C-alpha positions, 0 to 999 in steps of 0.5 A: 207666315212665320218670320225668321228673317231680318234685314233688307239688302244684308239679310239673314235667316236663322233656323233650328231648335235647341234640342234638334241635331243642329241650328244655323243661319243663312246670310244673303246679300253679303258682297263678294270678295271678303275674306271669310273663314270658320276660324273668324266666325268661331272667334265670336261664337266662343265668346257666347259659348255656354258652360264657361263659368258656374254663373251660366248654364252648364250645358256643354256645347262646343258650338263648332261652326261649319261653313257650307256654302257661299265661300270659295278659296277663303272669300265670299262669292256673293251667294248665300252663306250657310252656317251650321252649328251642331247641338251635342249636349241636349238633355231632353228628359229634363223637360218632361215635367213641362211637356203638358204644363206651361212655364209662367213667363216663358213662351210655352203658352203663347206658342201653343196658342199660336201653333196648336203644338210646341217643342217643349224640349228647351223651348224650341225656337224660343230658347236662348240657344237660337242666339248662337245662329245670330252670332254666327251670322253677325261674324259675316256682317262685321266683314261689311263694316270694317270701319266700325268697332262694336263693344257691349257690356253688362251694366246692371244685374238685379238692380245693382249697377256699375259705377261709370267712373270705374269703367275699364274696357279691358276689364270686360273680358277679364270676368265672367259677367262682361262687366267693365267695373271690377268692383261690381264684378266682385259683388255680382259673383255673390249675387248671382251665386246666391240666386243660382243656389236658390234655384231662381234667376235674375235680370240684367241690362246690357249696353252696346256702343258702335264707334266709327259709324259715319253720318248718313246711315239710316233713312227717314220715317220707315227706314230709321236706323234706331227703329231697326236697332230697336226691332233687332234688340227686341227680337232677342229672346228674353229682351223686354226693353230697349233704349237708344241714347238716353232713352226714357230719361229724355222725358225728364229733361228740358230742351236745353238739357236734351240738346246735343250742341255742336261747334265747328271742327276740321273733320266736321261738327264737334258734338258736346253731348250725345243724348240722341245715341248717335242717331237723329231723325233715324239717321246716324250723326257720326257720333257713337251709336248707343243702345241699352237692352233689358233682359228679363230673369230666366223663366226656367227656374227650380222654384215652383210657380203657379200655372196651368196645364194644356187642359186648363187645369191648375198646376205647379211648375218647376223646371229641372235641367241646366239654365242660366241664372242670369241670361243677360250675362251671355246677352252681351255678345248677342247684342253686339251681333244684332248691332253689327247685322243692322249696321251692315244692312244700313251701310249697304242700303245707304250705298245703294241709294247715295253711292 
């Protein structure tokens, strides 16, 4: 079977390919009576939309969403919600050179090995274009968790990290990098532009924080909130690493350093640290839920790389066309989307078991 759905009570399925007429999502399990409009979904798609600066792919897609089902008189009906996004700016001829050869680092060979054929035009389902469907689905998921605020930003590009002391949330929407550090954003303009002009690509780290998540969401062992978050983030095309809270850094701490001390307070415990990223034993603690996600450099590059063709013969592969020099830049709204979808599912799961 091919797994294209995610979630349990709040479940979504994405469909479509980068160079077909359209792509979209079906969201099932959304409670009835929630206000939902195309304008609401469009708000989030516009943030992810390609071609908004020279630092991303120049493919011009308006990403206009259409609500096909599950809504009546502006409110969800409790039935499956179908969302459609048309593709209008494909250039399939750009991929003629990779029709028979495999792009190293891309999913070309793996798809061919699994299915015996592949849609080489943009990579089909392995294309980052698929993430538009997730962002649309998450706009529905956000309606389920109005008490939660989610914010993602790019914290590092090509090894150049932001200065945490310069963090300004308002700055994230002021530059094309989703960067909360104005000084780093200036440096990244030069860095990404040089990579773009060289026909190469570069990786990035995206961080995401969800505040307002109450204590109690998640479940022990096989229904852990952090395990589902890790799976959701790793399911994003081009993601190669996920950390919850301090992540790998905890391996270098002592027990005292890693502890999140608590003291009594009127509204519940007051935490003095958050090394755990707001999750303990797979269950939310009421602290901000924090995730870090590593995006690899875009595999479609103009620089020739050694590879093989479908016959197993030696080949040199370079990819023409319009590609993100740093796919992680537009990863911020996608990471936000997956956070929202997981939290919506866990809220409903918690309500179903605990009332």
